[in-house]
LUMDO-701401 format. One line per field, with one value per residue (C-alpha): x, y, z; residue number from 1. Coordinates in nm, 3 decimals. Example, Ala and Ser with C-alpha at 12.3 -4.5 7.8 and 13.67 -1.06 7.14 Angstrom:
east = c(1.230  1.367)
north = c(-0.450  -0.106)
up = c(0.780  0.714)
seq = c(1  2)
//
This chain:
east = c(-5.411  -5.056  -4.771  -4.372  -4.163  -3.778  -3.588  -3.216  -3.141  -2.996  -2.806  -2.468  -2.275  -2.342  -2.714  -2.817  -3.105  -3.498  -3.792  -4.065  -4.407  -4.681  -5.038  -5.302  -5.070  -4.886  -4.530  -4.548  -4.207  -3.890  -3.681  -3.375  -3.356  -3.229  -3.246  -3.039  -2.746  -2.490  -2.591  -2.740  -2.968  -2.724  -2.852  -2.792  -3.058  -3.003  -3.143  -3.453  -3.527  -3.595  -3.925  -3.933  -3.814  -4.064  -4.319  -4.209  -4.528  -4.259  -4.173  -4.283  -4.608  -4.689  -4.473  -4.401  -4.383  -4.186  -4.411  -4.283  -4.289  -4.064  -4.343  -4.458  -4.744  -4.867  -4.891  -4.905  -4.681  -4.884  -4.831  -4.445  -4.295  -4.403  -4.285  -3.933  -3.875  -4.012  -3.768  -3.475  -3.552  -3.538  -3.198  -3.068  -3.179  -3.030  -2.690  -2.637  -2.552  -2.262  -2.539  -2.694  -2.527  -2.615  -2.568  -2.628  -2.597  -2.474  -2.835  -2.785  -2.508  -2.785  -3.055  -3.002  -3.225  -3.122  -2.839  -2.920  -3.194  -3.031  -2.722  -2.951  -3.139  -2.766  -2.656  -2.924  -2.906  -2.515  -2.486  -2.116  -2.110  -2.190  -2.087  -2.121  -2.085  -1.790  -1.572  -1.668  -1.571  -1.428  -1.297  -0.945  -1.003  -1.120  -0.803  -0.583  -0.671  -0.712  -0.341  -0.223  -0.427  -0.561  -0.880  -1.108  -1.304  -1.008  -1.040  -0.882  -0.988  -0.882  -0.905  -1.006  -1.135  -0.773  -0.532  -0.260  -0.228  -0.469  -0.424  -0.744  -0.691  -0.912  -1.207  -1.432  -1.648  -1.834  -2.011  -2.007  -1.939  -1.650  -1.667  -1.530  -1.547  -1.936  -1.905  -2.189  -2.137  -1.777  -1.719  -1.792  -1.554  -1.270  -1.374  -1.382  -0.987  -0.830  -0.973  -0.776  -0.495  -0.479  -0.341  -0.549  -0.434  -0.641  -0.456  -0.658  -0.655  -0.899  -0.954  -1.256  -1.553  -1.445  -1.111  -1.377  -1.416  -1.076  -0.764  -0.603  -0.530  -0.228  -0.289  -0.212  -0.191  -0.495  -0.428  -0.040  -0.162  0.040  0.402  0.309  0.227  0.551  0.770  0.612  0.741  1.049  1.125  1.022  1.309  1.547  1.445  1.491  1.104  1.082  0.992  1.181  1.086  0.711  0.723  0.943  0.652  0.329  0.451  0.670  0.849  0.879  1.224  1.149  0.884  1.159  1.379  1.124  1.006  1.405  1.308  1.050  1.243  1.029  1.278  1.161  0.821  0.749  0.747  0.460  0.259  0.312  0.381  0.709  1.002  1.019  0.644  0.631  0.914  0.767  0.482  0.664  0.831  0.537  0.320  0.625  0.695  0.336  0.240  -0.024  -0.091  -0.372  -0.442  -0.717  -0.810  -1.134  -1.325  -1.099  -0.827  -0.991  -1.117  -0.746  -0.573  -0.366  -0.638  -0.488  -0.150  -0.263  -0.473  -0.182  0.089  -0.198  -0.208  0.190  0.234  0.019  0.244  0.548  0.530  0.346  0.040  -0.144  -0.374  -0.259  -0.474  -0.497  -0.368  -0.562  -0.805  -1.021  -1.356  -1.524  -1.904  -2.209  -2.062  -1.703  -1.613  -1.647  -1.292  -1.260  -1.542  -1.349  -1.082  -0.863  -0.571  -0.396  -0.126  -0.014  -0.259  -0.537  -0.447  -0.528  -0.556  -0.914  -1.099  -1.014  -0.719  -0.518  -0.773  -0.820  -1.029  -1.346  -1.243  -1.465  -1.822  -1.632  -1.474  -1.655  -1.604  -1.513  -1.822  -1.635  -1.600  -2.013  -2.114  -1.758  -1.916  -2.288  -2.152  -1.923  -1.901  -1.881  -2.073  -2.242  -2.460  -2.793  -2.998  -2.906  -3.060  -2.986  -3.066  -3.086  -2.829  -2.828  -2.513  -2.567  -2.498  -2.259  -2.024  -1.779  -1.873  -2.222  -2.281  -2.154  -2.368  -2.681  -2.599  -2.540  -2.808  -3.035  -2.880  -3.004  -3.297  -3.390  -3.328  -3.505  -3.472  -3.568  -3.550  -3.756  -3.761  -3.769  -3.421  -3.199  -3.088  -3.439  -3.554  -3.369  -3.564  -3.796  -3.943  -3.913  -3.988  -4.150  -3.969  -4.011  -3.847  -3.593  -3.913  -4.106  -3.936  -3.756  -3.365  -3.037  -2.780  -2.548  -2.312  -2.109  -2.000  -1.685  -1.606  -1.843  -1.610  -1.861  -2.001  -2.393  -2.661  -2.999  -3.310  -3.621  -3.939  -4.096  -4.259  -4.512  -4.639  -4.492  -4.763  -4.932  -4.786  -4.449  -4.247  -3.925  -3.595  -3.586  -3.984  -3.924  -3.617  -3.779  -4.103  -3.860  -3.664  -3.996  -4.135  -3.806  -3.868  -3.566  -3.536  -3.681  -3.831  -4.184  -4.136  -4.329  -4.147  -4.309  -4.660  -4.616  -4.581  -4.221  -4.145  -4.256  -3.965  -3.902  -3.806  -3.593  -3.395  -3.338  -3.214  -2.847  -2.873  -2.950  -2.662  -2.421  -2.560  -2.498  -2.118  -2.198  -2.450  -2.679  -3.012  -3.303  -3.578  -3.336  -3.256  -3.663  -3.706  -3.425  -3.414  -3.059  -2.789  -2.447  -2.157  -1.800  -1.558  -1.265  -0.949  -0.714  -0.484  -0.684  -0.651  -0.371  -0.607  -0.794  -0.542  -0.612  -0.291  -0.183  0.111  -0.082  0.157  0.076  0.210  0.417  0.506  0.245  0.400  0.049  0.133  0.478  0.314  0.139  0.434  0.590  0.289  0.320  0.675  0.530  0.269  0.531  0.747  0.417  0.336  0.675  0.626  0.307  0.299  0.336  -0.030  -0.242  -0.530  -0.645  -1.031  -1.189  -1.508  -1.666  -1.938  -2.195  -2.377  -2.674  -2.656  -2.607  -2.482  -2.798  -3.034  -3.148  -3.180  -3.540  -3.575  -3.685  -3.563  -3.216  -3.190  -3.316  -3.155  -2.782  -2.815  -3.024  -2.740  -2.380  -2.080  -1.732  -1.495  -1.165  -0.861  -0.888  -0.523  -0.658  -0.928  -0.769  -0.470  -0.751  -0.919  -1.231  -1.486  -1.707  -2.068  -1.904  -2.007  -1.734  -1.632  -1.471  -1.276  -1.089  -1.005  -1.289  -1.555  -1.671  -1.969  -2.076  -2.126  -2.117  -1.757  -1.721  -1.410  -1.245  -0.958  -1.051  -0.894  -0.506  -0.400  -0.393  -0.715  -1.091  -1.395  -1.733  -2.023  -2.115  -2.472  -2.614  -2.729  -3.082  -3.200  -3.324  -3.453  -3.836  -3.966  -3.810  -3.945  -3.791  -3.467  -3.513  -3.623  -3.281  -3.077  -2.700  -2.451  -2.321  -1.960  -1.873  -1.905  -1.580  -1.416  -1.268  -1.460  -1.359  -1.029  -0.743  -0.982  -0.931  -0.632  -0.589  -0.535  -0.925  -1.087  -1.133  -1.246  -1.017  -1.264  -1.022  -0.754  -0.844  -0.657  -0.889  -0.916  -1.127  -1.229  -1.486  -1.814  -1.944)
north = c(7.295  7.239  7.414  7.443  7.506  7.579  7.349  7.158  6.807  6.730  6.382  6.519  6.839  7.029  7.062  7.064  7.311  7.121  7.210  7.018  6.970  6.970  6.852  6.920  6.912  6.595  6.614  6.444  6.486  6.675  6.806  7.008  7.313  7.450  7.815  7.778  8.042  7.777  7.399  7.507  7.232  6.928  6.688  6.308  6.027  6.021  6.377  6.284  5.957  6.153  6.151  5.747  5.822  6.101  5.884  5.531  5.377  5.235  5.580  5.611  5.776  5.797  5.724  5.383  5.187  4.870  4.576  4.330  4.061  4.298  4.435  4.762  4.927  5.257  5.538  5.903  6.200  6.269  5.951  5.902  6.240  6.199  5.847  5.917  6.195  5.996  5.698  5.976  6.096  5.760  5.675  5.991  5.986  5.595  5.638  5.962  6.153  5.927  5.710  5.873  5.932  5.998  5.889  6.120  6.018  6.155  6.303  6.531  6.745  6.838  6.950  7.308  7.313  6.997  7.121  7.375  7.186  6.869  6.997  7.200  6.877  6.677  6.955  7.001  6.590  6.613  6.340  6.400  6.059  6.150  5.960  6.040  5.885  6.145  5.895  5.676  5.904  6.283  6.347  6.308  6.639  6.836  6.702  6.793  7.089  7.196  7.128  7.250  7.591  7.640  7.578  7.260  7.452  7.560  7.300  7.480  7.338  7.267  7.553  7.294  7.572  7.725  7.463  7.314  7.009  6.824  6.520  6.343  6.069  5.837  5.988  5.875  6.186  6.002  5.788  5.973  6.320  6.524  6.540  6.870  7.033  7.149  7.113  7.037  6.819  6.758  6.537  6.831  7.031  6.765  6.717  7.111  7.114  6.855  6.987  7.320  7.157  7.051  6.718  6.508  6.190  6.012  5.808  5.479  5.110  5.076  5.232  5.428  5.563  5.909  5.832  5.716  6.095  6.296  6.192  5.906  5.631  5.553  5.248  5.244  4.947  5.036  5.266  5.357  5.697  5.895  5.735  5.828  6.189  6.183  6.062  6.341  6.608  6.410  6.454  6.843  6.860  6.647  6.783  7.183  7.242  7.353  7.743  7.820  8.184  8.093  7.834  8.118  8.388  8.163  7.877  7.755  7.407  7.344  7.223  6.977  6.857  6.828  6.645  6.401  6.323  6.241  5.913  5.814  5.825  5.707  5.399  5.317  5.364  5.171  4.875  4.942  5.151  4.981  5.302  5.258  5.554  5.634  5.743  5.878  6.123  6.198  6.291  6.501  6.674  6.786  6.879  7.110  7.248  7.299  7.669  7.599  7.277  7.154  6.851  6.719  6.387  6.204  5.920  5.655  5.782  5.888  5.550  5.451  5.398  5.718  5.942  6.275  6.244  6.167  6.536  6.687  6.613  6.707  7.051  7.031  6.923  7.264  7.473  7.353  7.382  7.764  7.653  7.703  8.042  8.023  8.095  7.727  7.558  7.544  7.840  7.879  7.958  8.179  8.114  8.284  8.316  8.492  8.424  8.059  7.990  8.166  7.972  7.676  7.787  7.476  7.502  7.155  6.985  6.661  6.623  6.622  6.222  6.081  5.719  5.657  5.405  5.175  5.291  5.599  5.820  6.177  6.335  6.528  6.881  6.986  6.907  6.781  6.526  6.292  5.991  5.676  5.517  5.226  5.230  5.272  4.939  4.941  5.230  5.098  4.746  4.908  4.724  5.022  5.331  5.177  5.362  5.286  5.516  5.611  5.817  5.770  6.033  5.989  5.732  5.318  5.207  4.860  4.879  5.157  5.124  4.802  4.511  4.466  4.184  4.375  4.670  4.471  4.320  4.672  4.816  4.516  4.604  4.953  5.032  5.272  5.348  5.634  5.599  5.919  5.874  5.824  5.456  5.182  5.068  4.791  4.989  5.106  4.705  4.748  5.071  5.115  5.442  5.536  5.872  5.976  6.308  6.535  6.461  6.660  6.818  6.844  7.107  7.441  7.457  7.593  7.462  7.424  7.170  7.329  7.652  7.703  7.424  7.576  7.539  7.864  8.019  8.093  7.983  7.882  7.885  7.616  7.628  7.296  7.168  7.009  6.994  6.722  6.412  6.219  6.259  6.341  6.632  6.808  6.696  7.061  7.012  6.641  6.728  7.059  6.854  6.649  6.884  7.073  6.745  6.688  7.046  7.172  7.509  7.457  7.633  7.662  7.816  8.129  8.462  8.645  8.514  8.601  8.335  8.287  8.377  8.106  7.841  7.800  8.184  8.173  7.886  8.075  8.386  8.217  8.179  8.574  8.639  8.451  8.600  8.963  8.903  8.928  9.221  8.996  8.873  8.602  8.833  8.900  8.522  8.398  8.676  8.589  8.205  8.146  8.437  8.387  8.522  8.686  8.421  8.431  8.573  8.286  8.480  8.566  8.202  8.328  8.531  8.268  8.046  8.066  7.961  8.201  8.380  8.353  8.109  7.742  7.466  7.285  6.970  6.964  6.891  6.685  6.407  6.308  5.990  5.899  5.938  5.683  5.478  5.562  5.394  5.084  5.053  5.080  4.793  4.592  4.636  4.566  4.200  4.123  3.800  3.918  3.767  3.906  4.032  4.389  4.518  4.836  4.947  5.057  5.311  5.247  5.545  5.330  5.357  5.613  5.457  5.303  5.558  5.443  5.043  5.018  5.242  4.977  5.163  5.178  4.803  4.664  4.345  4.281  4.583  4.407  4.269  4.364  4.161  4.088  4.225  4.054  4.081  3.779  3.702  3.670  3.441  3.222  3.199  3.078  2.845  3.054  3.158  3.417  3.393  3.162  3.197  3.259  3.337  3.645  3.660  3.865  3.859  4.032  3.844  3.636  3.613  3.458  3.666  3.629  3.679  3.882  3.944  4.296  4.417  4.729  4.648  4.629  4.278  4.218  4.405  4.342  4.558  4.526  4.782  4.906  5.027  4.641  4.368  4.442  4.081  4.210  4.554  4.436  4.818  4.825  4.572  4.612  4.649  4.316  4.126  4.228  4.265  4.175  4.150  4.398  4.398  4.628  4.324  4.226  4.551  4.604  4.753  4.827  4.948  4.975  4.971  5.393  5.629  5.784  6.145  6.163  5.874  5.767  5.429  5.199  5.123  5.023  4.825  4.558  4.217  3.951  3.580  3.447  3.103  2.871  2.876  2.516)
up = c(1.639  1.483  1.570  1.528  1.824  1.824  2.056  2.007  2.137  2.462  2.370  2.324  2.372  2.037  2.133  1.739  1.685  1.603  1.529  1.714  1.540  1.843  1.742  2.008  2.282  2.161  2.025  1.675  1.531  1.539  1.246  1.182  1.224  0.907  1.038  1.356  1.331  1.465  1.395  1.065  0.996  1.120  1.344  1.366  1.374  1.759  1.827  1.586  1.756  2.069  1.974  2.007  2.343  2.431  2.272  2.406  2.606  2.860  2.984  3.366  3.405  3.792  4.109  4.159  4.470  4.556  4.725  4.928  4.650  4.454  4.186  4.195  4.261  4.098  4.388  4.389  4.480  4.760  4.903  4.799  4.898  5.279  5.290  5.154  5.340  5.709  5.547  5.544  5.845  6.015  5.882  5.978  6.330  6.391  6.169  6.053  5.782  5.621  5.551  5.296  4.911  4.590  4.224  3.916  3.564  3.235  3.154  3.427  3.219  3.011  3.213  3.335  3.695  3.809  4.014  4.210  4.352  4.388  4.555  4.805  4.944  4.938  5.123  5.392  5.407  5.472  5.209  5.131  4.946  4.633  4.312  3.935  3.573  3.540  3.670  3.417  3.129  3.177  3.583  3.434  3.256  3.526  3.761  3.460  3.434  3.781  3.840  3.485  3.463  3.841  3.695  3.622  3.355  3.123  2.823  2.549  2.192  1.859  1.611  1.305  1.024  1.068  1.178  0.955  1.166  1.376  1.620  1.771  2.003  2.196  1.956  1.653  1.546  1.268  1.540  1.852  1.781  2.018  2.410  2.563  2.195  2.128  1.751  1.512  1.226  1.322  1.022  0.793  0.963  0.966  0.567  0.494  0.688  0.482  0.150  0.239  0.272  0.680  0.763  0.982  1.228  1.480  1.699  1.761  1.825  1.544  1.200  1.257  1.081  1.036  0.853  0.559  0.523  0.609  0.753  0.851  1.145  1.314  1.519  1.902  2.142  2.419  2.720  2.597  2.485  2.774  2.669  2.281  2.433  2.639  2.373  2.130  2.350  2.390  2.005  1.979  2.206  2.009  1.735  1.845  1.806  2.184  2.148  2.532  2.505  2.489  2.743  2.988  2.904  2.992  3.208  3.526  3.587  3.190  3.257  3.481  3.214  2.922  3.222  3.274  2.941  2.842  3.019  2.733  2.379  2.062  2.049  2.435  2.393  2.029  2.173  2.435  2.204  1.881  1.664  1.543  1.647  1.265  1.278  1.603  1.528  1.157  1.352  1.557  1.292  1.105  1.405  1.497  1.161  1.076  1.069  1.320  1.486  1.695  1.928  2.114  2.318  2.432  2.604  2.447  2.586  2.928  3.024  3.061  3.361  3.337  3.195  3.370  3.286  2.916  2.893  3.117  2.811  2.535  2.692  2.710  2.347  2.232  2.500  2.405  2.032  2.086  1.951  2.287  2.226  1.843  1.586  1.411  1.718  2.088  2.222  2.501  2.396  2.682  2.641  2.767  3.122  3.067  3.417  3.417  3.415  3.796  3.863  3.869  4.016  4.236  4.411  4.354  4.579  4.675  4.965  4.696  4.680  5.031  5.164  5.182  5.352  5.013  4.880  4.692  4.549  4.509  4.793  4.690  4.641  4.354  4.247  3.911  4.072  4.289  4.493  4.251  4.117  4.113  4.503  4.527  4.608  4.850  5.061  5.053  5.190  5.425  5.738  5.946  5.802  5.531  5.303  5.350  5.131  4.770  4.543  4.154  3.918  3.527  3.552  3.561  3.723  3.741  3.374  3.327  3.601  3.622  3.829  3.768  4.000  4.290  4.218  4.213  4.522  4.675  4.590  4.687  5.028  5.051  5.331  5.062  4.698  4.531  4.109  3.967  3.585  3.286  3.277  3.518  3.416  3.539  3.812  3.941  3.926  4.271  4.388  4.685  4.506  4.148  4.037  3.684  3.534  3.248  2.971  2.745  2.606  2.892  3.070  2.945  2.934  2.800  2.596  2.926  2.853  2.558  2.849  2.754  2.496  2.200  1.879  1.809  2.117  2.131  2.363  2.314  2.524  2.435  2.644  2.731  2.394  2.578  2.916  3.094  3.040  3.323  3.635  3.564  3.690  3.651  3.897  4.037  4.155  4.282  4.527  4.664  4.746  4.926  5.070  5.202  5.344  5.533  5.684  5.533  5.312  4.974  4.656  4.768  5.118  5.183  5.270  5.600  5.482  5.157  4.858  4.694  4.352  4.110  4.183  3.841  3.779  4.066  3.927  3.609  3.843  3.834  3.438  3.435  3.663  3.460  3.124  3.268  3.229  2.860  2.919  2.847  3.031  3.081  2.871  2.552  2.547  2.559  2.314  2.067  2.140  2.048  2.076  1.846  2.105  1.977  1.989  2.231  2.013  2.086  2.287  2.556  2.616  2.884  3.056  3.198  3.333  3.727  3.886  4.155  3.957  3.636  3.488  3.347  3.590  3.327  3.611  3.873  4.244  4.273  4.003  4.155  4.253  3.964  3.753  3.953  3.889  3.534  3.534  3.698  3.454  3.197  3.372  3.345  3.026  2.904  3.049  2.895  2.684  2.344  2.231  2.523  2.407  2.510  2.563  2.438  2.412  2.095  2.002  1.804  1.638  1.718  2.090  2.298  2.608  2.773  2.703  2.353  2.432  2.414  2.066  1.848  1.516  1.655  1.699  1.324  1.192  1.293  1.546  1.747  1.922  2.018  1.927  1.996  1.744  1.691  1.397  1.186  1.265  1.654  1.541  1.318  1.602  1.843  1.581  1.587  1.331  1.232  1.360  1.662  2.045  2.235  2.607  2.652  2.999  3.228  3.607  3.692  3.485  3.195  2.923  2.608  2.317  1.922  1.754  1.410  1.260  1.150  0.999  1.154  1.430  1.480  1.564  1.956  2.057  2.087  2.083  2.190  2.198  2.571  2.686  2.628  2.908  2.971  3.050  3.400  3.262  3.306  3.266  2.939  2.731  2.375  2.556  2.750  2.436  2.306  2.573  2.445  2.687  2.932  2.845  3.187  3.361  3.289  3.416  3.715  4.009  4.383  4.546  4.253  3.955  3.865  3.833  4.151  4.055  3.939  4.070  3.706  3.642  3.441  3.144  2.844  2.747  2.976  2.944  2.820  2.713  2.423  2.373  2.221  2.438  2.559)
seq = c(1  2  3  4  5  6  7  8  9  10  11  12  13  14  15  16  17  18  19  20  21  22  23  24  25  26  27  28  29  30  31  32  33  34  35  36  37  38  39  40  41  42  43  44  45  46  47  48  49  50  51  52  53  54  55  56  57  58  59  60  61  62  63  64  65  66  67  68  69  70  71  72  73  74  75  76  77  78  79  80  81  82  83  84  85  86  87  88  89  90  91  92  93  94  95  96  97  98  99  100  101  102  103  104  105  106  107  108  109  110  111  112  113  114  115  116  117  118  119  120  121  122  123  124  125  126  127  128  129  130  131  132  133  134  135  136  137  138  139  140  141  142  143  144  145  146  147  148  149  150  151  152  153  154  155  156  157  158  159  160  161  162  163  164  165  166  167  168  169  170  171  172  173  174  175  176  177  178  179  180  181  182  183  184  185  186  187  188  189  190  191  192  193  194  195  196  197  198  199  200  201  202  203  204  205  206  207  208  209  210  211  212  213  214  215  216  217  218  219  220  221  222  223  224  225  226  227  228  229  230  231  232  233  234  235  236  237  238  239  240  241  242  243  244  245  246  247  248  249  250  251  252  253  254  255  256  257  258  259  260  261  262  263  264  265  266  267  268  269  270  271  272  273  274  275  276  277  278  279  280  281  282  283  284  285  286  287  288  289  290  291  292  293  294  295  296  297  298  299  300  301  302  303  304  305  306  307  308  309  310  311  312  313  314  315  316  317  318  319  320  321  322  323  324  325  326  327  328  329  330  331  332  333  334  335  336  337  338  339  340  341  342  343  344  345  346  347  348  349  350  351  352  353  354  355  356  357  358  359  360  361  362  363  364  365  366  367  368  369  370  371  372  373  374  375  376  377  378  379  380  381  382  383  384  385  386  387  388  389  390  391  392  393  394  395  396  397  398  399  400  401  402  403  404  405  406  407  408  409  410  411  412  413  414  415  416  417  418  419  420  421  422  423  424  425  426  427  428  429  430  431  432  433  434  435  436  437  438  439  440  441  442  443  444  445  446  447  448  449  450  451  452  453  454  455  456  457  458  459  460  461  462  463  464  465  466  467  468  469  470  471  472  473  474  475  476  477  478  479  480  481  482  483  484  485  486  487  488  489  490  491  492  493  494  495  496  497  498  499  500  501  502  503  504  505  506  507  508  509  510  511  512  513  514  515  516  517  518  519  520  521  522  523  524  525  526  527  528  529  530  531  532  533  534  535  536  537  538  539  540  541  542  543  544  545  546  547  548  549  550  551  552  553  554  555  556  557  558  559  560  561  562  563  564  565  566  567  568  569  570  571  572  573  574  575  576  577  578  579  580  581  582  583  584  585  586  587  588  589  590  591  592  593  594  595  596  597  598  599  600  601  602  603  604  605  606  607  608  609  610  611  612  613  614  615  616  617  618  619  620  621  622  623  624  625  626  627  628  629  630  631  632  633  634  635  636  637  638  639  640  641  642  643  644  645  646  647  648  649  650  651  652  653  654  655  656  657  658  659  660  661  662  663  664  665  666  667  668  669  670  671  672  673  674  675  676  677  678  679  680  681  682  683  684  685  686  687  688  689  690  691  692  693  694  695  696  697  698  699  700  701  702  703  704  705  706  707  708  709  710)
//
């Protein structure tokens, strides 16, 4: 029997609508949902090729158990769950709760039912040492919004449809859509904005693919965006464009902000950023004079050394010009849970920044900002209180975190490593147990990731398109079963001799409660499939500020030490040699981190490898030619890689696509046959390799040397 079922993509934030074709219980095709009220038939090939991942013969089918010789044998849930529980009990008895930790990968952000069950197990284990991929790409945003707005879940999005001037920093929508802005077909939206007269400017170290469709690029040297933004505000003030009445009505400490920005004039920063004072002044003039202007930044800035300060200044650019909470400016989109901004309330203070065991860092005060993943090897191999048992769920820190060699050594030292995933990936090669999970189309879900970030708010529910194949189980089942085997409270407990509610039904009760804030319910959502919600009026943005006095903090006291660090880094940049190369990571339209490494369709011909991209002038200066093998070296490591010359990059910048380096990924045959180079092996790790304000890793603007290999 052949049938079609509505579902949605779970690769990135827009959650584009798709139609799944199911024949005799098997998923045989995915296609765009042309009737979807929000995405209207748009879906990129990453979503469509989710079919290839679902049907990949290398996907885990049954629980695996590591043999003494390092190979794996097939096992069963009845064997591995009790064994894992017994080993955890033994480690707890001998070493206490500090000996257990966890790492959550990016896919878990797209899995609604994962969090409660994982959190319940970790909480009962007392496992406080929690790491996640968030400190690789976005923890700075939670830290900045928490300090500025009093809530980590308020992230104003640009009103592209109505803006007259738009600045986008560190993002390339044609390749990777947009982050912290859930929007279908962003290129189409940008093209439409330009066609009606809006000006769009991308601030980026390379001429990005999106420029071919709309807008223009202004090149900036990597990891200097914070100085550009500071100088932009300085120019607003110098040009008399600051809306002081607006600031007084909605902000506090704004005079301290303006006094601080005087240190960073357009003339002072041009040598650092590579953007001339005249260009910066022109941008400031156009932005301030536009009837409505908006600004947004993404991972290309997040992953620098000062992502939190940069995001703070993005908020300030919008606020000081009166564009925050204005049609065509930036606004908060409330989504299906209208109390989300209140749920993210935090009280930031200088005490958030502590001297930890490995230097200055942010104290863990929120599920959204965890320990620095760059310190995971340090915590695992700590001489006083090492982590001895670790859960890695939907993640691959061996390849996604800086310092591959240190991470491999650390994982190999664990007494117990449990990897919960769809593949036996590079990290799982070190695991004692590898547990197979239900994939995106084998579980029910909602588009949870876009909450509070959707350009056009909606909520979609998808039943499992097909039943989980083989012995695969959803994450909530796995963690609840381990909790039950430990003797902890679990989803499978009986109440006074009566069988508990269906566990999955109980998990959805949380979402049902959130929907009631909109006078909706899970029953209504299941019946409709997709509910389109009323947009939040832009002026309501200020109602979601959660500071004690309801005012936006324009100059948070918690940033004091980082502002000193900002000036110190400025001095260091000024002293760098004029020919210093800086490495950035490059997004690829055919890859999604390391998720798609085993999909043959994504790696055809030249795409079967990754490369070092360099401006022709830099190549000629070093007597390097296209196609040569070169040695790429940082202070933390070196690799050999094939060179490609490209004038898309500004001189002095080199780029490598990340998500590669699968030489030792024995559980992913095609990925291992086309391994590429893990560029993160060159990134710093350990102390001083992350921004103290947010624990965000330093992953871009890395000083490197390039020479002929051999």
